[in-house]
Each structure stands twice: as C-alpha cells, then as structure tokens.
Legacy VTK file of the C-alpha trace (Angstrom):
# vtk DataFile Version 3.0
C-alpha trace
ASCII
DATASET POLYDATA
POINTS 251 float
96.540 133.267 151.022
95.292 129.976 151.702
97.345 127.255 150.748
96.301 124.187 148.530
95.307 121.481 150.577
96.789 117.846 150.629
93.983 116.400 148.961
93.916 119.129 146.233
97.938 118.326 146.139
97.008 114.566 145.689
94.438 115.252 142.444
96.624 117.545 140.628
99.277 115.010 140.819
96.940 112.075 139.455
95.908 114.360 136.799
99.847 115.298 135.681
100.756 111.045 136.073
97.706 110.303 134.234
98.160 112.970 131.181
101.097 111.199 129.664
100.043 107.627 130.426
96.802 108.805 128.229
98.874 110.398 125.745
100.757 107.245 125.011
97.446 105.121 124.655
96.364 107.670 121.964
99.842 107.839 120.426
99.870 104.061 120.205
96.685 103.374 118.590
97.341 106.171 115.570
100.576 104.167 115.295
99.226 100.957 114.944
96.360 101.883 112.599
99.911 103.463 110.125
101.219 100.444 110.563
98.437 98.077 109.050
96.011 100.387 107.120
98.174 100.741 104.125
98.720 96.938 103.646
94.867 96.235 103.149
95.723 98.007 100.117
98.532 96.257 99.015
96.542 93.241 99.611
93.531 93.818 97.951
95.394 95.144 94.422
97.590 92.351 94.682
94.363 90.173 94.968
92.908 92.407 91.675
95.987 92.085 89.794
96.161 88.414 90.333
92.296 88.367 89.071
93.111 90.297 86.122
96.800 88.835 85.196
94.399 87.162 82.195
92.326 90.088 81.294
89.151 91.044 82.905
88.040 94.138 84.826
85.965 95.391 87.262
85.480 98.821 85.560
81.524 98.534 84.236
78.757 96.762 86.335
78.484 93.573 83.268
82.293 93.309 83.966
82.587 93.316 87.430
80.101 90.799 87.513
82.278 88.529 85.372
84.856 88.871 87.107
83.027 88.059 90.457
81.773 85.203 88.724
85.185 84.004 87.601
87.191 84.783 91.469
84.156 84.874 93.999
86.363 84.216 96.848
89.358 86.390 95.564
87.092 89.475 94.733
85.574 88.544 98.259
88.764 89.273 99.889
90.351 92.227 97.906
86.769 93.696 98.938
87.224 92.648 102.755
91.258 93.621 102.772
89.834 97.363 101.438
87.180 97.597 103.752
89.709 97.073 106.546
92.320 99.426 105.256
89.364 102.250 104.892
88.383 101.586 108.203
91.835 101.673 109.858
92.633 104.820 107.204
90.848 107.316 109.368
93.115 107.107 112.568
95.873 106.018 110.408
95.575 110.074 108.678
94.783 111.054 112.006
97.705 110.744 113.414
100.158 111.422 110.608
97.899 114.912 110.687
99.795 115.619 114.274
103.249 115.017 113.449
102.553 118.402 110.640
100.358 120.637 112.674
102.855 122.985 113.644
104.896 123.617 110.338
102.653 122.476 107.508
99.018 122.957 109.415
96.984 123.641 106.775
98.207 121.631 104.021
97.781 118.510 106.328
94.547 119.960 107.144
93.622 119.701 103.609
95.010 116.595 102.751
94.124 114.952 105.804
90.434 115.845 105.287
90.464 114.777 101.580
91.623 111.590 102.276
89.767 110.329 105.161
86.701 111.555 102.951
87.674 109.301 99.920
88.350 106.305 102.213
84.802 106.202 104.074
83.659 107.225 100.225
85.612 103.680 99.156
84.332 101.902 101.965
80.944 102.424 100.996
82.124 101.491 97.621
83.511 98.112 98.383
80.844 96.677 100.610
79.005 96.733 97.008
81.517 94.031 96.109
79.773 91.204 98.115
76.280 91.787 96.545
77.995 91.910 93.127
79.879 88.830 93.994
75.860 87.565 95.452
74.520 88.420 92.406
77.385 86.666 90.230
76.945 83.208 92.459
73.296 83.022 92.071
73.277 83.181 88.352
70.076 84.530 86.685
69.116 87.771 85.078
72.595 89.274 84.195
70.925 91.822 82.476
68.640 93.195 85.544
71.482 92.767 87.889
73.325 95.319 85.770
70.713 97.548 85.345
70.564 97.096 89.249
74.617 97.989 89.867
74.513 100.759 87.536
71.400 102.634 89.289
72.680 101.985 92.571
75.844 103.800 91.114
74.229 106.532 89.326
71.848 107.393 92.194
71.585 111.070 92.634
71.459 111.079 96.390
74.949 109.117 95.854
77.052 110.002 92.981
78.665 112.226 94.896
81.092 109.175 96.767
83.152 108.192 94.064
84.100 111.764 92.649
85.223 112.039 96.239
87.416 108.957 96.689
88.946 110.002 93.181
90.112 113.393 94.850
90.723 112.069 97.955
92.896 108.979 96.786
94.793 111.039 94.569
94.892 114.994 95.788
94.264 114.539 99.747
97.283 111.526 99.883
99.484 113.466 98.285
99.112 116.551 100.028
99.230 114.980 102.785
102.659 113.327 102.332
103.723 117.120 100.595
103.014 118.017 104.200
104.906 115.633 105.841
107.912 116.822 103.761
107.100 120.417 104.377
107.434 120.356 108.072
110.497 117.253 108.049
108.209 115.408 110.200
109.934 112.249 108.792
112.927 111.260 106.499
112.139 112.632 103.039
112.648 109.396 101.521
109.211 108.312 103.769
107.207 111.465 102.549
108.008 110.357 99.486
106.906 107.215 99.560
103.641 108.125 100.736
103.393 110.710 97.554
104.205 107.333 95.557
101.451 106.236 96.014
98.975 108.841 94.000
101.828 109.219 91.568
102.246 105.531 90.598
98.555 105.048 91.295
97.657 107.533 88.463
100.715 106.532 86.385
99.335 102.593 86.762
96.077 103.568 85.062
97.835 105.158 82.089
99.615 102.187 81.289
97.670 99.392 81.993
99.777 97.551 85.195
98.230 96.760 88.383
101.712 95.935 89.341
102.575 99.800 89.101
99.621 100.381 91.202
100.751 97.277 94.031
104.111 99.033 94.049
102.845 102.595 94.964
100.903 100.562 97.832
103.968 98.877 99.353
105.575 102.450 99.116
103.022 104.064 100.854
102.838 101.283 103.358
106.566 101.864 104.064
106.419 105.472 104.431
103.349 105.364 106.555
104.890 102.796 108.635
107.603 105.409 109.212
104.964 108.080 109.922
104.068 105.815 112.294
107.359 105.118 114.416
107.592 108.976 114.406
104.819 109.190 116.136
105.515 106.784 118.713
109.034 108.287 119.812
107.439 111.738 119.783
107.798 113.581 123.099
104.666 114.495 124.956
103.313 117.710 124.048
103.763 120.948 125.732
100.211 121.025 127.584
101.499 117.310 129.262
104.918 118.219 129.880
104.119 122.156 131.466
101.363 120.763 133.519
103.190 120.239 136.725
105.128 123.854 136.284
101.750 125.668 135.504
100.508 123.932 138.834
103.506 124.983 141.084
102.942 128.832 140.697
99.999 128.365 142.148
100.982 127.359 145.900
LINES 1 252
251 0 1 2 3 4 5 6 7 8 9 10 11 12 13 14 15 16 17 18 19 20 21 22 23 24 25 26 27 28 29 30 31 32 33 34 35 36 37 38 39 40 41 42 43 44 45 46 47 48 49 50 51 52 53 54 55 56 57 58 59 60 61 62 63 64 65 66 67 68 69 70 71 72 73 74 75 76 77 78 79 80 81 82 83 84 85 86 87 88 89 90 91 92 93 94 95 96 97 98 99 100 101 102 103 104 105 106 107 108 109 110 111 112 113 114 115 116 117 118 119 120 121 122 123 124 125 126 127 128 129 130 131 132 133 134 135 136 137 138 139 140 141 142 143 144 145 146 147 148 149 150 151 152 153 154 155 156 157 158 159 160 161 162 163 164 165 166 167 168 169 170 171 172 173 174 175 176 177 178 179 180 181 182 183 184 185 186 187 188 189 190 191 192 193 194 195 196 197 198 199 200 201 202 203 204 205 206 207 208 209 210 211 212 213 214 215 216 217 218 219 220 221 222 223 224 225 226 227 228 229 230 231 232 233 234 235 236 237 238 239 240 241 242 243 244 245 246 247 248 249 250
C-alpha cells in the first residue's frame, strides 16, 4: 500500500494548523460584534429619550418632521447609532446562534432569523431619518413633505418592512434569549438580560416611558456581552480538533 509523500503530510499539517487559526479569527469577529452592536441601540434610545423629554415623538410623519426640526443633530446621531447597531447585529446574532446550535438548534434558528430580519429592516427604516431631517431643515411645504413620507412608508412593495421589524425585534429577540437559556450556553441571568429587551420595550410603549426602553437596551447589551465572552472561550469545533486523528488513520 502506497505511503503518503512528505509533501502530502506537510500539506495536511498546514491545513490542521490553519483551521484553528481561522476559527479563532471568526469567533473573535463575531464576539466583537456582540460587544458593540447592542450599544448602538442604547445610544439611539437614550438620544430619543432626551429629545422627547419635554414632549414630542416620531410616531407620525408630521411629528417626526417636528422632532427632527427641533433636534436635527440629535435626530441624525440617533439614526447613525441605530444603523451601526443594526449592521453589527447580523454577525452578533450569528455568533449567538453558534452557541445554541446543539441543544436549542430550532429555537435558536427561528429566533436568530427573525432577529436578523428585524434589524435589516430597521436599517432601512432608520435611513429615512436623514431624509426627514433634510426636509425639516430646508423648510417649505410641510404638507407635501408629510405626504411624501407617508407614501414611502405605505408603499405596497415596502409595507412589509415595519411588520417584520416589529415581529423580529420583539418575538425574535425573546426567542433567541430563550434559546440561550434552554441550551445553558450562558449564565441564566445573561439570557434573561437578552430577553429583557423585548419585555421592557413593550412595557415602555405601554407606560409611555423611554427610560424603561433604555434600561431594556442596557440589559440586552450586558447579556450579549456575556454571550461574546462565552463565544471567545468556546473550545474549537470537533471538525478542527479531530482533523489530525483522521489524517493519522490514512497513514
């Protein structure tokens, strides 16, 4: 039986050595997203709480124009923070899903997909805030501006974006935290912190307090930071760990 050449052995050795390094780089990137992403929403919610401290909201196009006209820089800053958070939530959720793919695979998959869909939708929604601010600062026909913003939000080809965001933001995030709890991937209090965002976000809307929503965002940030730390200290996957034994059997 032919023996593998030294070059073949060397090639397999490089593959085995490279696998742990690339895996570590991927885990580090996902963990960094988990550390940073939720704090974009802490900033966005805190800015919104400050802007509406003495009244006002962005629940209608007319109200949003008024709020953006009163606080143009803060309105844009909150939008930027929310967009960065939404962008980074995609790899962050993928990192959380890695921790639950064995003990809570389906729950993690459903929650993760809904959450990712929500924040992709939210990115699109928040991008409009810059248009709203530009309209408010330019001045002019307010009625026409309101009509344009309303038409954009209710376009039949884009009307699904807001319901998807609401579903994923509330239900998806809660299911992802529940998957972390069920899989015992992180301490229970960290999983409850992730789920707290959904509960306190709804509670804040009911009682009309932005402070409640900011608190939920902070708790989610702490919970996801623990998920990131857990991911960083996770052992290498079986495929990388068992590569060398499989190669030795071929000799």
